[in-house]
C-alpha positions in Angstrom: 116.7 123.5 72.1 117.2 120.9 74.7 116.1 117.4 73.6 112.8 116.1 75.1 113.5 113.0 76.9 110.0 112.1 77.5 107.1 113.5 75.3 103.2 112.6 76.3 100.5 113.0 73.4 97.0 112.7 75.2 94.1 114.6 76.6 94.2 116.2 79.7 91.2 117.2 82.2 90.2 118.6 85.6 89.1 115.7 87.7 86.5 116.2 90.1 86.3 113.8 92.9 83.3 113.5 94.7 83.2 111.3 97.5 80.1 109.1 98.2 79.0 106.9 101.1 75.1 106.6 100.3 75.3 103.9 98.2 76.1 100.0 97.0 77.8 97.6 94.6 75.7 95.6 92.5 77.9 92.8 91.0 76.5 90.3 88.4 77.2 86.4 89.0 77.4 85.7 85.4 80.1 88.5 84.2 81.6 89.4 87.8 80.8 93.2 86.4 79.7 95.3 88.9 77.6 98.7 89.0 77.6 101.4 91.3 74.0 102.1 92.6 72.4 105.2 93.9 68.7 106.0 94.7 67.2 106.9 91.5 65.2 109.9 91.5 66.1 111.1 94.8 68.8 113.5 96.5 72.0 111.9 97.3 74.2 113.3 99.5 77.9 113.5 99.3 81.0 113.7 101.8 83.3 116.2 100.0 84.4 117.0 96.4 88.3 117.6 95.5 89.3 119.4 92.1 92.6 118.3 90.7 93.9 120.0 87.3 96.0 118.6 84.8 95.2 114.7 85.0 94.1 112.2 82.5 96.4 109.5 81.0 98.8 112.1 79.3 98.8 114.6 81.8 99.6 111.8 84.8 102.5 110.1 82.3 104.3 113.6 82.0 104.1 114.3 85.8 105.3 111.2 86.5 108.1 111.3 84.0 108.9 114.9 85.1 109.0 113.7 88.8 111.8 110.8 87.9 113.9 113.8 86.5 113.3 113.6 82.8 113.2 116.4 80.4 109.4 116.1 80.0 107.0 118.0 77.6 103.2 116.9 76.7 101.2 117.9 73.2 97.7 118.5 74.3 94.5 121.1 74.4 93.0 122.7 76.9 90.7 125.4 76.5 91.0 129.2 77.0 89.0 129.3 80.4 89.9 129.1 83.8 89.9 125.5 84.0 92.9 125.1 81.2 94.9 128.0 83.2 94.6 125.7 86.5 96.1 122.8 84.2 99.0 124.7 82.9 99.9 126.2 86.4 99.8 122.8 87.7 102.1 121.4 85.0 104.4 124.1 85.2 104.8 123.3 89.0 106.0 120.0 88.2 108.6 121.6 85.6 106.7 120.2 82.8 107.3 121.9 79.4 104.3 123.3 78.3 104.7 125.3 74.9 103.2 122.8 73.2 100.0 123.2 74.7 97.4 124.8 72.5 94.6 127.1 74.2 91.8 127.0 71.7 89.0 129.6 71.9 85.1 128.7 72.6 86.2 124.9 73.8 85.9 123.9 77.1 89.1 122.3 79.0 87.8 118.8 80.0 86.0 118.2 83.3 85.5 114.8 84.5 83.5 113.7 87.4 85.0 111.3 89.7 82.5 109.1 92.0 84.6 107.9 94.7 82.9 105.0 96.7 85.0 103.1 99.5 88.5 103.0 97.4 87.3 102.8 93.8 86.2 105.2 91.4 83.5 105.5 88.4 84.5 108.3 86.0 82.0 110.4 84.0 84.4 111.7 81.2 83.7 113.8 78.0 86.3 114.2 75.6 86.3 118.0 73.9 86.9 117.8 70.2 89.8 120.1 69.7 91.1 120.9 66.0 94.2 118.1 66.6 97.0 119.1 64.3 100.9 117.5 64.7 103.5 119.8 65.4 107.4 120.9 64.6 109.4 119.3 67.4 112.9 119.5 68.6 114.6 116.3 69.0 112.6 113.6 71.1 113.9 110.7 72.9 110.5 108.4 73.6 106.7 109.6 72.8 104.2 108.3 75.2 100.8 108.0 73.1 97.9 107.6 75.3 94.1 108.7 75.2 92.4 110.9 73.1 89.2 112.1 71.6 86.9 110.3 69.2 87.6 112.8 66.5 91.6 112.2 66.1 91.8 109.3 63.6 93.6 111.7 61.1 96.0 113.0 64.0 96.7 109.4 64.8 97.8 109.4 60.8 99.7 112.5 61.3 101.5 110.9 64.3 102.6 107.7 62.4 103.6 110.1 59.4 106.4 111.8 62.2 107.2 108.3 63.4 108.1 107.0 60.1 110.3 109.9 59.2 111.8 109.9 62.8 113.3 106.2 63.0 115.1 106.7 66.2 112.2 108.0 68.5 110.7 105.5 70.7 107.2 104.8 71.1 104.6 103.9 74.1 101.4 103.1 73.5 99.1 103.2 76.3 95.7 103.3 74.3 92.5 105.1 75.4 88.6 104.5 75.1 88.7 105.9 71.6 91.9 104.4 70.5 90.9 100.9 71.2 87.2 101.7 69.5 89.5 102.8 66.3 90.3 98.8 66.1 94.1 97.6 65.3 93.5 98.0 61.7 93.1 101.8 61.2 96.1 102.1 63.9 98.2 99.3 62.2 101.0 101.8 61.8 101.1 102.9 65.3 101.0 99.5 66.7 103.6 98.4 64.1 106.0 101.2 65.4 105.5 100.8 69.2 108.1 99.6 71.2 106.4 98.9 74.5 102.4 98.5 74.8 100.3 98.8 77.5 96.7 97.6 78.5 94.9 95.9 81.3 93.7 92.3 80.7 89.9 93.5 79.9 91.5 95.8 77.5 93.5 93.4 76.0 90.5 91.4 75.3 88.5 93.9 73.4 91.8 94.9 71.2 91.9 91.3 70.0 88.3 90.8 70.5 88.6 87.6 72.0 87.3 86.3 75.4 90.2 84.7 77.2 91.9 85.2 80.6 95.0 83.3 79.4 97.6 86.2 79.8 100.3 84.6 77.4 97.9 84.0 74.9 96.6 87.8 75.0 100.5 89.1 75.1 101.2 87.0 72.0 98.3 88.5 70.3 99.0 92.0 70.9 102.9 91.4 70.0 102.0 90.3 66.4 100.6 93.6 65.8 104.3 94.9 66.3 105.3 96.1 70.0 108.6 94.6 71.0 107.3 94.4 74.8 103.7 94.2 76.0 102.7 94.9 79.2 99.3 93.7 80.8 98.2 94.6 84.1 95.6 92.7 86.1 94.8 95.0 89.2 95.6 93.8 92.4 96.9 90.4 90.9 99.6 91.9 89.6 101.2 92.6 86.1 102.9 90.9 83.3 105.7 91.6 81.2 105.8 89.8 77.3 109.8 90.1 76.1 111.4 88.1 73.4 108.6 85.4 73.5 108.9 85.2 77.2 106.3 85.8 79.9 107.5 87.5 83.0 105.2 87.8 86.1 105.4 90.6 89.2 103.0 90.7 92.2 102.0 93.9 93.0 104.5 96.0 95.6 102.8 95.5 99.4 100.9 98.4 100.6 102.7 100.7 102.6 98.8 101.5 104.3 95.4 100.5 103.1 94.9 102.0 99.6 92.6 105.5 99.5 91.9 105.3 96.0 92.7 103.8 92.8 92.6 106.3 90.2 96.0 106.8 88.1 97.4 103.2 89.3 97.4 101.8 85.7 99.1 105.4 84.1 101.7 105.5 87.0 102.7 101.7 86.0 103.2 102.3 82.5 104.6 105.6 82.4 107.2 104.8 85.1 108.3 101.9 83.0 108.7 104.0 80.1 110.4 106.6 82.2 112.8 104.0 83.2 113.5 102.6 80.1 114.4 106.4 78.8 116.6 106.5 81.7 118.5 103.4 80.2 117.2 100.6 82.7 116.8 97.1 81.2 113.1 96.1 80.4 112.7 93.7 83.7 114.1 96.2 86.0 111.8 98.9 84.5 108.8 96.4 85.1 109.7 96.4 88.8 109.5 100.5 89.0 105.9 100.5 87.7 104.6 98.5 90.4 106.3 100.3 93.0 104.7 104.1 91.5 101.1 102.1 91.3 101.5 101.1 95.1 102.4 104.8 96.0 99.7 106.7 93.8 96.9 105.1 95.9 97.8 106.0 99.4 96.2 109.7 97.9 93.9 111.3 96.4 93.9 111.7 92.5 96.6 110.1 90.5 99.3 112.6 90.8 99.9 113.6 94.6 101.3 110.0 95.2 103.9 110.1 92.3 107.5 109.5 93.2 110.5 111.3 92.8 113.6 109.5 91.7 115.2 109.0 94.9 112.2 107.7 96.9 111.4 105.2 94.2 114.7 103.7 94.3 114.6 103.4 98.1 111.3 101.6 97.9 113.2 99.1 95.2 116.1 98.8 97.5 113.7 98.1 100.1 111.6 95.6 98.3 110.3 92.2 99.9 112.4 89.4 99.1 109.5 87.9 96.8 109.3 91.1 94.9 111.2 89.8 91.5 110.0 89.2 88.3 109.4 85.3 87.6 109.3 84.0 84.4 106.5 81.7 83.4 
């Protein structure tokens, strides 16, 4: 069998984007945390609903890699239902290898509700607890491990054992909610084996159990767990890259138009960097690739429509403004 350049391991879902206008945002002054508020006990109209299959961190990542020209596959689970078939058809349309997708009877494909307000969203998620078991694989260059359900701690141990027995496989780790909740001790073998690690600023604080906006402190803290490279994103403020004890910064790539909605920007960023590394690009060049795909994704509904082909991404990189260069801090 042909070698797999990029193998995503993570849950996929169908996202139903519900566009609403009859709402407001309430922000807390002390924590700067904001809440989406709807009238309680009332009928609240919505503008539209758009269903997008095969999304979620793992699905978004593998589609990103496939569009950039990598031989890409995904290890994931769906139910034996129409939503599962829709997810498979969508992945195959993007030339993703789906032979490692397991269909399970009497279990529903993940279905998430995205409350889309203004340019941001609140996602109602529920991970089906599938029967996870690691499988036999052909030769793999990169594994991209990301969000899985809450019953997958033994599954992570199987993945760690596979990585132990296949030292030439490189690992990118973008933890989801449950992987962060497991804690670093339970996933210590995964962290120790990680080539490049991705999270946002708030997730870095949760992972390390500290309250700090100091990116260098957070980056060093995660690096001590094992990852050789650490990338921490900070939304519209740009992103950071920690490599060889040096911290680098990039601003966001300028929007070609006002963002439509921000779903998938983080997935596009981290999976594009990983894909660039798999294509043999130097780390700081790969870093610059990531924010370009993030910019493109927020121009469309959902996490995948805006993902770029390799020629289009290279065109944006060639025409980048002069200040779009990694700067050492």
